[in-house]
C-alpha positions, 0 to 999 in steps of 0.5 A: 208429488203431493204424497211425497210432500205429505210424507216429508213433513210427516216423516220422523226426520223432519219431526224430530228435526223441527223439534230439536230446532224449536227447543234450541231456538227457545233456549237460544231466545232465553239466553239472548233475553237474559243476556240483553237484560244483563247487558242493560243492567250491567251497563246501567250500573257501570255508566252510573258508577263511572259518572259518579266517579267522573263528578267525583273527580270534577269535584276534586279539581274544581275545589283544588282551583278554589283552594288555589285561588282563595290562597292567591286572594289571601296573600294579596289581602295580606300585602294590602292590609300591612298599613292603611292603603291610599293610592294617592297618598302612598304610590309605593304601596300601590306599586307593591299590590301591583308587583304582588299580582305578577307572579300569581299571574305567572303561577296560576297558568289556567287563570286569564287575569287577576283584578283587585278592588279595595274597600274605599278605593276607586281604582282596580289593580291587575299585573302591571298597573291600576285603572280607575273603576269607572274607566275599567268597568266602561272601557276595559272589561266587558261582559256579555250578560253584565252591564258596567254598573252590575259589574261594578256592584259585583266587584264591591258586593261583600261575599265569601266567594261566588262565581259568575256563570260562563259567558263571552268576556272582552278584556282589554288587558289580556291581549286576547279576543272576546272569549267565553270565561268563568269568573270567581269573585273571592274576598281579600282574607278574612278581614274582607278588605276588598275582593279579587276577580279571577277570569278563568277560561271556559276550556279549563272547565270543559277539560275537566268535564269531558272524558271518553263517555262525554258523548252520552252525557251532559255535565253541569257545575252549578254555584248557588243553584245557578248553572255556571258552566256545562258541557252539553251533548244534547239539549236539556232544559236548564230549569230542570237541571237546576231543580234536579240538582237538589238542595245541595246537602246530599247525593241524589241518583234518580231517573226521570221521564221528560218529553218522552225520554227517560233520563239518569240524573246524578247530583253531587254537592260540595261544602265549597262555595255552594257548588254542586256537580250534576250529570244527565245521561238519556237511557237510550244511550245505555240501551244503545251501548248494551244492544251493541254488546248484545249483538256481538253476543248473538253472533257468538251464539248463531256461530255456536248454533251452527254445530248444534244444528247439524248435531240435531240432524244426525241425531234425527236421522238415527232416530228415524232409522230406528222409528222406521224399523219399529213402525214396520212391526206394527204397520201391516201395509207396505205403504212408502209414505206411512206415518210410522209415529202413529202406527207405533202409537196405535200398536201400543194401545193395541198392546195395552188393550190386550194386556188389561184383558190378559191381566183381568182374565188372570185375575178372574182365573181361580189360581190367581184368585187363590194366590191374591188371597193366600198373600192378603190372608197371611198379611192380615188384610182381613179384618174379621174371620167372617170377611176372610171366609167370604174372600175365601169362598170366592177364591175357592179355598176352604179355611173353615176348619179351625186350626192352621200352621204355615209351612215355608219350603225353599224354592226348587232350583231349575224348576218353576216354583208355581208348577212345583207348588201346585204338584205338591199341593194336588197330592195332599190328603183330604182331611187337610185343606191347603193353599199356597204361593210362591214368594219370589223375592224370598226364594220360598214357597209358602203353604197354609194348612188347616185341619179340624184337629191340631195333632193332624196339622203336626203330622202333616208337616212331617208328611211334606218334609218326607215327601220324595220330591222335597228330599230329592230336591234337598228343600228346607221345610219350616213350620210354625206352631199350630194356631186357631183364629185368623188374627194369628196368621201374622204370628204364625208366618213370622214363626215359620220365617224365624224357624226358616232363617234358623236352618244354618243352626238347626240343619236344613236335613230336618224338619225346621219346627218353630217349637224346637227353636230355643225358648228365648226366641218365643218370648216377647219381653213384657217391657216392649209392651210399655213402649209399644203402648207409648209409641201408640200414644204419641201416634194418637197425639200426632207428635211426631217427635214424641213418636221418634223419642219413644222408638229411640228408647225401644230401639236402645231397650232392644239393642241391650236385650238378649233377643232372637230375630223372631222376637224383634220381628214379633215386636215390630209387628205388634207396634205396626198393628197397634198403629194400624188400629188407630187408622181403622177409620181412616180413609187412608189404607195404612196396610199400603205402608206395611208388608209382612213379607218385607219384615220377614226378610230383614236380617238386622235390628237397623233394618227393621228400625228402618221399616218401622220408622218409615211406616209410622212416619207415613201414617202420621203424615197421612193422618188427619190430626189437625182436623180433630174438633176444637173442643178436643183441642181445647181440652188438650190444651187445658190439661197440658197446662194443668197436669202438673197440679196434684189436685187436678182431676177429670171432674174438674176438666168435665166441669170447666167444659160443660160436660159430663165425665162420661161424655168427656170420656166418650168424646176424648176416646173417639178422637184420641183413641185413649181415655183422658186419665190415660192421657194424663198419665202419659203427660206426667210420665213423659215429664217424669221421664225427661227429668229423670234423664236430664236432672238430678232431682231426687224421686221424691221431688220429681213426683211432686214436680209431675203432679203426684202427692204420694211417692208410691203411687207415683212409682207404682204408675211409672213402673206400669207405664215403663215396665221399670222403677224410676230408679232403674230408668234413670240408671239405664238412661245414664248407662246408655249415655255412657 
């Protein structure tokens, strides 16, 4: 039983199922956390917006009541002001005022009662009659928190309008029991001939303040910094409400921690009667609402998780069957409770060890060493003849003879190229040293032949082509020119590759010799050398934009030139070779970006252009031009600022930086791979090229602009730099734009 449980928890099924479930739970947990945060933020924003809208609605209704009451007070003031008013002297006038109150009581149905007091009068008027002021405040109108004397002062205090906080009021004339009311004191018109007292039932304001969200919030109306009426769902310190309502000048929304609980406060001021509308919501209410919505979402996720778990179980069972079958291949013992994953891991490590041993044996074997050496030799990986000779001796290849040529043969069909090549090389004469390899990506076999006599190599190529196994297999054979010196190895390979590519024109039933190709195919146009030098200088400066600009000019030149594919390849190989020379002391192995065999497989200028741009960009990005010494950086900056001055000299540069001209040249060349004079020429020529392309300035003006005082000297330098005169360069540039 113990073994069964141990096996069960080590089984592939349980491992996969648990892995899938853990991943799913992590995913669901992340989604739930995100959705909870989303719900909470969303509910917070919605609550804040709904409370703000509600306060705006309350303000609109409240201001509407104030405007209505102010209109009634103004009309009553006009009635009282038609002529001097005296109750005792003119009872008719008094009856007119009393009569004016009656329709307003009927119109303002939200108003419980209207009382009017006039300046200089000792009476209070209401709809239906009047009463002596002292009797009124003593017997007819009683406030819970106002004494008769305080009420009397309130009635006769000059004001632009004020409110008395909601409290219990007993009104003898209303015919009602004591009820909670809010009182408005409003002047009778602009002249202020008296005041009108309006009694408004608290329920009128509560109906404004309450809505479907009232159970989670408190709402207040304040006048002059005092709470007039409130709708509360929880207890909140009123002093803090008064402080938090602000100065009544601008709307405020903020959160505050009070008594261990966080609240959202919204304050909305009004221009009318110094009113402020205020709302307070505990954030726990928002969290509770968010949690309710989140729980609903969690239920949906859990329902969705059920089919996911079933699907995981199905996948785990399928994987278990496959892994069990694989594990049995590696597990030697017939153990029903074997850990097949451990068996597979152990088996793979054993296979890796065997493969490493096999690779080591192959690498150390003479045939493998020969193949690796030949490919390195042709690719130009050896910096000197002595280095190549040492590697050849270790690989068992004789390259000591001075002359060599490269042959490319088509790979035979239905035969292993390496076996075919080995048999072919074993039958060769003793006066020729041979080394070869198969190029599977090109479907070719490569042979490098060395001899003491150049004429012997020419005869050897014919011998290869005339061999029975070559002719019977109808294999095309291409041969380069005879060369001397390891540095010419890449050129020889490009010659053989170009001759091989020419087999469709020359016919593949003859020896394809590079020397028999049209003469134009062998010439690398001298003008290309100027572009190569310019690209090299851009690389030295680490200027990628300048490098691409020079490369664009080279490509444009090659497109407009009637040149063979070999010439294209040779030019591009020269560019790459020049760049490699700049990185010789760099820790980065620049050759890893470049493969001669890849270059030879290109069939178009666009492919070659892509290879070259990739190589140059990779080399520049890996170089450390930013690490140049500060002295050189300062010299470069000074020369860039001053090169347009015709009187500018390198002696001036040396003097400015306290160097001798010899020391300046050595330091500059060590860091920039060019002399200061070459750099100065490059600055002037690049500026001149830009002016020739982008402006209509005369040659003479451009000469002066870039720092030359003599036009003939400028033209001579320009032609040395670009292989064209300034006029030819301008014509070519305009032709390219058209």
